[in-house]
C-alpha positions, 0 to 999 in steps of 0.5 A: 478582807475584814474591812471589806466584810464590815463595809458590806455589812454596814451598807446592808443595814436597814434605814428604817429611820429614813423610810418616811422621808428622802434620805440626805445625799451622804457620801458616807454610809448611812447607818442611822438606826443601827445597833452599833455601839451604842456606848463604851466605858474607857479612860482618858489621858487623866485616868478619868472614866468616860463614855460617849454619853459624856459628849452629848451635845457634840458631834463625835468622830470616833476612830479605833487605832494605835499610836505606832500605826505607820499610815492609816491612823495618822492619815485618819487623824490628819483628815479629822483636823482638816474636817474640823477646819472645813466646818468653820465655826461649826468645828467647835461642835466637833469632838474627835475620839481616838480609841487605842487597840494597843493598850499594851503600848499606848499608855495614857501619857503617850496617847495624850502626846499623840493627840496633841500632835494633831489637835490638843482638843482631840481625846485619846481613850484606852482600856485594859485588854477586856475593855478594849475587846468589848468596845471593839466588839460593840462597834464592829471593829476587828483588830489583831496583833501581827508579828513584825521582827522582834516586835509587832504591829496591829491590823485593824478596821479603818473606819470612822464613825460619826455620832450626832449631838444626841449620841446616836450613831449616824454615819461610817466614813471609809478611809478613802473618803476625803475631808471635803466629803466628810465635812459636807456630810457632817454639815448635813447632819448639823442642819436639822438641829440648826433648823429646829433651833431657828423655828423654836426661836420664832415661836417663843 
């Protein structure tokens, strides 16, 4: 229910930035110009404080989840691995960030190990309860504990955000979208930067 509500809200966001030109044919939800985010302050596996600003120059895939997630999170991260492969040489421009919504159990060491299971260059991020709640609120992510036997699991929004090299949020990928669709969208995002660089080289 919560994921459907978020997707409906994302789809209804104004696309003012594209009013003056034809919008690219993205399969993801184009949220260019939205106020989602725009940043966070969390810690990586080494304990270093980081923000989205630290990844300027990279195209970022941002996902919220938890390491004990039985299916959605490993599927999203496996898709990210395939997206990076499909991008070929451009895959080096992609940075995957995974923010845990379960900092109570997801220690820095566990997050680092979990990321290595998919790609050692993927970065796991965590905060305390307050920081986690703030990041989730800023990025319109719903999450909550769900009792499960003697323990608990987490219910959370399954959406992956794509952020461009300038640090601007651009797309929201639904969980059902394929790696091929996501990679094609990212290639479209990367094209303007390539064209600008090419033209700049011609006139220098």
